RODO-2510 file (C-alpha; in nm, 4 decimals, decimal comma):
residues 294
     n   res          X          Y          Z
     1     m     2,2766    -2,5914     6,9595
     2     d     2,3446    -2,8508     7,2342
     3     n     2,1930    -3,1987     7,2503
     4     t     1,9391    -3,0942     7,5166
     5     s     1,7997    -2,8125     7,2991
     6     a     1,7889    -3,0364     6,9947
     7     f     1,6036    -3,3016     7,1921
     8     s     1,3514    -3,0446     7,3216
     9     i     1,2695    -2,9241     6,9703
    10     s     1,2399    -3,2845     6,8530
    11     a     1,0006    -3,3653     7,1373
    12     l     0,7798    -3,0665     7,0518
    13     l     0,7500    -3,1715     6,6889
    14     e     0,7523    -3,5493     6,7238
    15     n     0,3741    -3,5765     6,7580
    16     d     0,3216    -3,3774     6,4369
    17     i     0,5807    -3,5834     6,2526
    18     q     0,4165    -3,9086     6,3614
    19     e     0,0705    -3,7856     6,2581
    20     l     0,2006    -3,6747     5,9202
    21     k     0,3804    -4,0007     5,8436
    22     g     0,2494    -4,1455     5,5220
    23     k     0,1491    -3,7991     5,3987
    24     r     0,3657    -3,5913     5,1710
    25     l     0,4865    -3,2600     5,3085
    26     a     0,4099    -3,1210     4,9624
    27     d     0,2617    -3,2611     4,6416
    28     v     0,4282    -3,0014     4,4171
    29     f     0,7503    -2,8132     4,4965
    30     r     0,9367    -2,6838     4,1958
    31     l     1,0430    -2,4022     3,9666
    32     i     0,8706    -2,4370     3,6284
    33     s     0,8510    -2,2374     3,3060
    34     f     0,5546    -2,2017     3,0691
    35     i     0,5691    -2,0929     2,7064
    36     p     0,3593    -1,7932     2,5896
    37     g    -0,0125    -1,8712     2,5978
    38     e     0,0316    -2,2183     2,7497
    39     t    -0,2728    -2,3264     2,9496
    40     y    -0,3493    -2,5817     3,2185
    41     g    -0,6930    -2,6786     3,3456
    42     p    -0,9616    -2,6026     3,4330
    43     h    -0,9279    -2,8144     3,7446
    44     s    -0,9646    -2,8060     4,1228
    45     h    -0,7971    -3,0008     4,4024
    46     l    -0,7873    -3,0503     4,7766
    47     r    -0,4459    -2,8887     4,8069
    48     i    -0,3488    -2,5337     4,8915
    49     e    -0,1677    -2,3914     4,5883
    50     i     0,0847    -2,1087     4,6065
    51     n     0,2590    -1,9704     4,2967
    52     y     0,5237    -1,6983     4,2942
    53     v     0,5716    -1,5289     3,9559
    54     k     0,9489    -1,5079     3,9087
    55     k     0,9355    -1,3937     3,5457
    56     g     0,6724    -1,2802     3,2980
    57     s     0,3023    -1,2804     3,3757
    58     c     0,0050    -1,5157     3,3845
    59     i    -0,3730    -1,5157     3,4143
    60     l    -0,5784    -1,7195     3,6576
    61     h    -0,9290    -1,7873     3,5260
    62     l    -1,2022    -1,8533     3,7814
    63     e    -1,5686    -1,9232     3,7135
    64     q    -1,6712    -1,5572     3,7556
    65     e    -1,3527    -1,3585     3,6837
    66     s    -0,9958    -1,3640     3,5558
    67     i    -0,7025    -1,2274     3,7558
    68     t    -0,3678    -1,1180     3,6143
    69     f    -0,0468    -1,1844     3,8082
    70     r     0,2798    -1,0132     3,7228
    71     e     0,6448    -1,0650     3,8138
    72     g     0,6970    -1,0414     4,1900
    73     e     0,3374    -1,1317     4,2839
    74     l     0,2115    -1,4343     4,4763
    75     m    -0,1158    -1,6175     4,4148
    76     f    -0,2679    -1,8115     4,7024
    77     i    -0,5443    -2,0521     4,5924
    78     t    -0,7553    -2,2228     4,8576
    79     p    -0,8777    -2,5854     4,8175
    80     n    -1,1702    -2,6856     4,5928
    81     v    -1,1522    -2,3716     4,3785
    82     k    -1,2033    -2,4434     4,0078
    83     h    -0,9391    -2,2539     3,8113
    84     k    -0,7514    -2,2474     3,4835
    85     f    -0,3972    -2,1221     3,4377
    86     e    -0,2789    -1,9315     3,1296
    87     a     0,0760    -1,8064     3,0715
    88     g     0,1215    -1,4462     2,9562
    89     h     0,2238    -1,3332     2,6076
    90     k     0,5948    -1,3582     2,6966
    91     g     0,5580    -1,6799     2,8947
    92     t     0,6154    -1,7100     3,2673
    93     q     0,8313    -1,8784     3,5262
    94     l     0,6693    -1,9865     3,8534
    95     m     0,7913    -2,1094     4,1871
    96     q     0,5178    -2,3555     4,2858
    97     l     0,4225    -2,5119     4,6167
    98     e     0,1148    -2,7277     4,6745
    99     f     0,0325    -2,9043     5,0016
   100     l    -0,2609    -3,0497     5,1927
   101     p    -0,4582    -2,8185     5,4255
   102     e    -0,3754    -3,0431     5,7237
   103     l    -0,0254    -2,8982     5,7206
   104     f    -0,1790    -2,5621     5,8110
   105     s    -0,3816    -2,7155     6,0920
   106     r    -0,0849    -2,8066     6,3098
   107     f    -0,0759    -2,4575     6,4580
   108     v    -0,4040    -2,2961     6,5646
   109     l    -0,4616    -1,9208     6,5303
   110     d    -0,7818    -1,7331     6,6109
   111     m    -0,9245    -1,4831     6,3634
   112     e    -1,1782    -1,2126     6,4421
   113     t    -1,4095    -1,1843     6,1426
   114     e    -1,5846    -0,8804     5,9966
   115     d    -1,8912    -0,9396     6,2148
   116     h    -1,6609    -0,9559     6,5213
   117     n    -1,7135    -1,3277     6,5748
   118     s    -1,4123    -1,5478     6,6382
   119     m    -1,3129    -1,8582     6,4412
   120     s    -0,9946    -2,0492     6,3706
   121     f    -0,7804    -1,8944     6,0994
   122     t    -0,7759    -2,2176     5,8984
   123     s    -1,1578    -2,2361     5,9092
   124     f    -1,1751    -1,8739     5,7940
   125     l    -0,9165    -1,9332     5,5217
   126     f    -1,0936    -2,2363     5,3763
   127     s    -1,4481    -2,1052     5,4165
   128     g    -1,4613    -2,0155     5,0470
   129     k    -1,4922    -1,6431     5,1153
   130     h    -1,1420    -1,5669     4,9862
   131     k    -1,0877    -1,8173     4,7058
   132     v    -0,7791    -1,6505     4,5629
   133     m    -0,5509    -1,3906     4,7174
   134     k    -0,3006    -1,1746     4,5325
   135     i    -0,0051    -1,0928     4,7589
   136     v     0,2320    -0,8205     4,6431
   137     n     0,5864    -0,7378     4,7571
   138     d     0,6025    -0,9782     5,0517
   139     m     0,9582    -1,1041     5,0127
   140     r     0,9603    -1,2663     5,3555
   141     m     0,6769    -1,4940     5,2451
   142     v     0,8614    -1,5694     4,9212
   143     r     1,1746    -1,6576     5,1203
   144     v     0,9817    -1,9059     5,3380
   145     i     0,8286    -2,0733     5,0312
   146     q     1,1733    -2,0995     4,8701
   147     e     1,3168    -2,2538     5,1884
   148     i     1,0372    -2,5132     5,2013
   149     i     1,1099    -2,6091     4,8404
   150     n     1,4861    -2,6257     4,9054
   151     e     1,4394    -2,8484     5,2115
   152     l     1,2087    -3,0850     5,0231
   153     q     1,4393    -3,1069     4,7240
   154     t     1,7674    -3,1613     4,9126
   155     k     1,6320    -3,3441     5,2235
   156     p     1,9084    -3,2500     5,4666
   157     f     1,9245    -3,3916     5,8204
   158     y     1,5911    -3,3339     6,0050
   159     y     1,4427    -3,1656     5,6971
   160     d     1,0897    -3,2820     5,7885
   161     y     1,1049    -3,0969     6,1211
   162     q     1,2322    -2,7831     5,9465
   163     v     0,9577    -2,7968     5,6836
   164     i     0,6870    -2,8109     5,9519
   165     l     0,8411    -2,5099     6,1274
   166     l     0,8460    -2,3244     5,7955
   167     y     0,4788    -2,4090     5,7340
   168     i     0,3982    -2,2592     6,0746
   169     e     0,5901    -1,9435     5,9814
   170     l     0,4141    -1,9275     5,6433
   171     q     0,0742    -1,9573     5,8106
   172     i     0,1608    -1,6717     6,0477
   173     l     0,2715    -1,4516     5,7565
   174     i    -0,0494    -1,5219     5,5633
   175     y    -0,2512    -1,4582     5,8810
   176     r    -0,0795    -1,1196     5,9183
   177     y    -0,1486    -1,0363     5,5547
   178     v    -0,5185    -1,1178     5,5859
   179     k    -0,5446    -0,9358     5,9190
   180     e    -0,3679    -0,6231     5,7930
   181     q    -0,5356    -0,6099     5,4526
   182     l    -0,8907    -0,7024     5,5492
   183     f    -0,9558    -0,6449     5,9168
   184     s    -0,7178    -0,3857     6,0567
   185     g    -0,8044    -0,0286     6,1645
   186     c    -0,9488     0,2700     5,9912
   187     g    -0,7076     0,2874     5,6999
   188     n    -0,7911    -0,0544     5,5613
   189     a    -1,1615    -0,0116     5,6346
   190     v    -1,1506     0,2982     5,4143
   191     l    -0,9637     0,1035     5,1472
   192     k    -1,2226    -0,1740     5,1537
   193     k    -1,5010     0,0823     5,1214
   194     a    -1,3296     0,2372     4,8178
   195     i    -1,2784    -0,1041     4,6542
   196     d    -1,6413    -0,2036     4,7162
   197     y    -1,7507     0,1194     4,5444
   198     m    -1,5313     0,0405     4,2444
   199     y    -1,6765    -0,3092     4,2072
   200     q    -2,0312    -0,1728     4,2309
   201     h    -1,9793     0,1124     3,9838
   202     y    -1,7058    -0,0034     3,7410
   203     p    -1,9473     0,0017     3,4386
   204     l    -2,0062     0,3737     3,4980
   205     n    -1,7904     0,6796     3,4387
   206     v    -1,6347     0,6616     3,7860
   207     t    -1,3906     0,9320     3,8947
   208     m    -1,1406     0,8989     4,1782
   209     d    -1,2960     1,2084     4,3393
   210     e    -1,6236     1,0152     4,3652
   211     v    -1,4466     0,7134     4,5124
   212     a    -1,2622     0,9277     4,7667
   213     l    -1,5820     1,1122     4,8615
   214     y    -1,7667     0,7836     4,9156
   215     a    -1,4797     0,6492     5,1273
   216     g    -1,4679     0,9714     5,3292
   217     v    -1,1072     1,0694     5,2522
   218     s    -0,9208     1,3066     5,0251
   219     g    -0,8025     1,1992     4,6816
   220     r    -0,4425     1,2296     4,7993
   221     y    -0,5003     1,0016     5,0983
   222     l    -0,6848     0,7522     4,8774
   223     r    -0,3785     0,7314     4,6499
   224     y    -0,1594     0,6843     4,9581
   225     l    -0,3744     0,3958     5,0864
   226     f    -0,3638     0,2108     4,7543
   227     s     0,0096     0,2664     4,7197
   228     q     0,0943     0,1537     5,0732
   229     n    -0,1396    -0,1460     5,0891
   230     l    -0,1680    -0,2723     4,7320
   231     n     0,1294    -0,1154     4,5519
   232     i    -0,1024     0,0195     4,2811
   233     t    -0,2823     0,3462     4,2005
   234     p    -0,6618     0,3693     4,2451
   235     v    -0,7037     0,4283     3,8711
   236     d    -0,5014     0,1161     3,7860
   237     y    -0,7000    -0,0864     4,0401
   238     l    -1,0272     0,0225     3,8787
   239     n    -0,8879    -0,0534     3,5332
   240     q    -0,7794    -0,3976     3,6541
   241     i    -1,1369    -0,4700     3,7678
   242     r    -1,2690    -0,3552     3,4301
   243     v    -1,0123    -0,5545     3,2310
   244     n    -1,0844    -0,8719     3,4309
   245     k    -1,4578    -0,8322     3,3680
   246     a    -1,3957    -0,7536     3,0002
   247     f    -1,1766    -1,0602     2,9583
   248     s    -1,4524    -1,2827     3,0975
   249     l    -1,7138    -1,1248     2,8689
   250     l    -1,4963    -1,1669     2,5608
   251     k    -1,4417    -1,5325     2,6516
   252     t    -1,8019    -1,6212     2,7338
   253     s    -2,0281    -1,3955     2,5263
   254     n    -2,0769    -1,2961     2,1640
   255     l    -2,0340    -0,9260     2,2390
   256     s    -1,7944    -0,7275     2,0222
   257     v    -1,4866    -0,5500     2,1599
   258     k    -1,6733    -0,2210     2,1249
   259     e    -1,9764    -0,3498     2,3171
   260     v    -1,7583    -0,4983     2,5921
   261     s    -1,5591    -0,1778     2,6272
   262     f    -1,8695     0,0290     2,6998
   263     q    -2,0247    -0,2359     2,9257
   264     c    -1,7095    -0,2356     3,1384
   265     g    -1,6913     0,1414     3,1797
   266     f    -1,4302     0,2432     2,9215
   267     r    -1,4946     0,5724     2,7438
   268     s    -1,3863     0,4447     2,4002
   269     p    -1,2895     0,1140     2,2327
   270     q    -0,9462     0,2599     2,1509
   271     y    -0,8749     0,3456     2,5153
   272     f    -1,0081     0,0054     2,6210
   273     s    -0,7759    -0,1752     2,3781
   274     r    -0,4750     0,0215     2,5042
   275     i    -0,5494    -0,0478     2,8723
   276     f    -0,6399    -0,4114     2,8051
   277     k    -0,3087    -0,4715     2,6277
   278     q    -0,1242    -0,2891     2,9062
   279     f    -0,2631    -0,5325     3,1651
   280     m    -0,2911    -0,8529     2,9628
   281     g    -0,0058    -0,8172     2,7174
   282     f    -0,2210    -0,8764     2,4089
   283     s    -0,5074    -0,7124     2,2240
   284     p    -0,8735    -0,7838     2,3102
   285     r    -0,9184    -0,8563     1,9388
   286     k    -0,7136    -1,1730     1,9946
   287     i    -0,9699    -1,3032     2,2458
   288     e    -1,2612    -1,1977     2,0240
   289     y    -1,1070    -1,3809     1,7261
   290     e    -1,0315    -1,6986     1,9241
   291     h    -1,3814    -1,7046     2,0718
   292     t    -1,5689    -1,6490     1,7438
   293     s    -1,3508    -1,8923     1,5469
   294     v    -1,4245    -2,1873     1,7778
***
């Protein structure tokens, strides 16, 4: 790159750099390990929090639900969301990045919402509608996050300019994810319809034929949509909803494992325990014991 090109890039970013002086380009940027069962929180903050699960698994507890994240998955937590982190039964290793929302406001994108109105992507993102996003198999996004962390840790020449460019790229990638997963054509509209049906009927004896019929597609195409968009089968997605709801009930109520299993749509306590352990890594009896012994 010649001096003229370098100067042009510097001129384009100089205003942002000046405005961001005195503010950290990230509050947290690290690789960190947690021992099995280790917890942190509950807490909330003004920062955007992104965690990539490099090893193991973890659970993110919100006020109304708990979400499991496995190796290779990203969690994107918007500001002011109360949450509690819990490491999985084998521990976990996370690549963490936390930064102020202003760093996403340097580059303005428009987002068409579900009601076909237009708003800025940052306004949409921080509206509270999507408090936590699970992002699966997006290695390009992971690469950008890793590069931001590397730049901040090593601080090479003009690292601050590079970090801002990487934040712009990260925002575009997240925009694409939201656009493709939530607001793109027929395929994703069908997927959303199927997921809405699962959330409404998870306590019942739901079959995938019923879900497919409601969504207006064949069972085969339903499996294809879940595989292509979410990297999971429809049955596993439904079981994940049920397990998350069951976990919350076991933590917050005095219901037995048997009562919770039936309330969350499982056909037997034995099947519930097997599926729960498959997703969470430990038995529901462990939660029941911890809750009743407090």
